[in-house]
N, C-alpha and C positions, 0 to 999 in steps of 0.2 A: 338634380335633386338638391335641395338645400338641407343642411344639417340642422338639427334642433327640433323642437316641438315634440309631439308624441308619435311621429312617424316611425314605423319599424322598418329596418333595413335587413335585407338578406345578404349574407356574406357567403361567398363560395369558399369552400375549403380547398386550399391549394394542395394538389396531390403530387407535386413535384418534391422528391425526397431532399433535394439540396436546399429547399427553403425552410426546412424544419431544423430546430436545434436538436442535435444528438448528444446524449450524455455518455453513450457507450458505443463502441464499434466492434463488430465481430471480425476476427481475423484467423488465419490458419498459420500455425507454427510447425516447422519441420524440426523436431528435436530427436536427438539420439535416443534409442529405446531405453538404455540404462539410466539416462538422465530423467526421462519421463517417469519411469518406475520409481526412482528415488524421490522425485518431487511429489508423486502421489502418496508415497509412504510418509514423507514429512508432513504433508497436508493432513493426512489422517491422524498422525500422532498429535498434531497441534489442534485437531478438531476444527479445521477450516476447509475451505474449498481450494481446489487447484487454481482456480481463477484468482482468488484472493491472495494466495501465496505468490503467484506470478506477478500480480499487480503490485503488491508490496515490494517484491524484489526489484521490479523495474523502477518504481518510484525511488527506492533507496539508491539504485545504481545511477540514475540520471539526476539525482539530487533535487527532485521536486518536493520531497517530503523532508521536514526538519528531522535531523538525526537527534535522537535523545542524548542529552549530555550525560556522561558518566557521573555517578555520585561523587561528592567530595571524598578524597582519600582513596578513590578507586585506583587500581594499578593500570587502568586503561585510559586512553585518550582518543580523540577523534582525529584520524589522519587526514591528509589533503583530499582524499576522494570520498570522505564521509564514512570511512570504515574504521571500526574500533581497532586499536593496536595497543601494544604494551608501552607504558611510559618507560619502564625500566626493563631492559632485556634479561636481567637476572631473575625476574619473577617466573616461577614455574607455572605453566598452565595445566590444569587437570581437567578431565572430562566433567567433573562435578562443577568446577568454576565456569566452564563454558555453558553447561546446562543452566546454571543459576543465572548467568548473564542473559541468555536467550529468554528465560522465563521473565526476567525483569523487563526486557524490551517488549515482549509479547503483552505483558500486563499494561505497560505504558501505551502501546498502540490500542489495546482494548479500551482503556479508560478514555483515550482521545476519541475513539469511535463512538463511545457511549455518550460523550458530551455533545457530539454532533447530532446524535439522534434525539437526545433529550436536553435541549438547552436550558 
């Protein structure tokens, strides 16, 4: 058969799964009960899913996601593994400061996600 003209061609759909592009893969994790319970509670408090919480955590851990830089004048810096740490060890960390920092990071991640959805 020659290509071109007004001829219509029938294409067979390849039913082999390895020939299709996958964007997500399902897997099973064996987690300690206390960790799973705490992760579900954190996800609920942040109004997100357990899947999204684990995905963000893994991306942050393996460094595939850009770590948001601390604001100028912040007492925090990004350490060698992409984790925030104190610039000056004399600064006292309070639960309110940690909560505020987590809220800032969550907002930056939300803003980035919204830019991807609505370019």
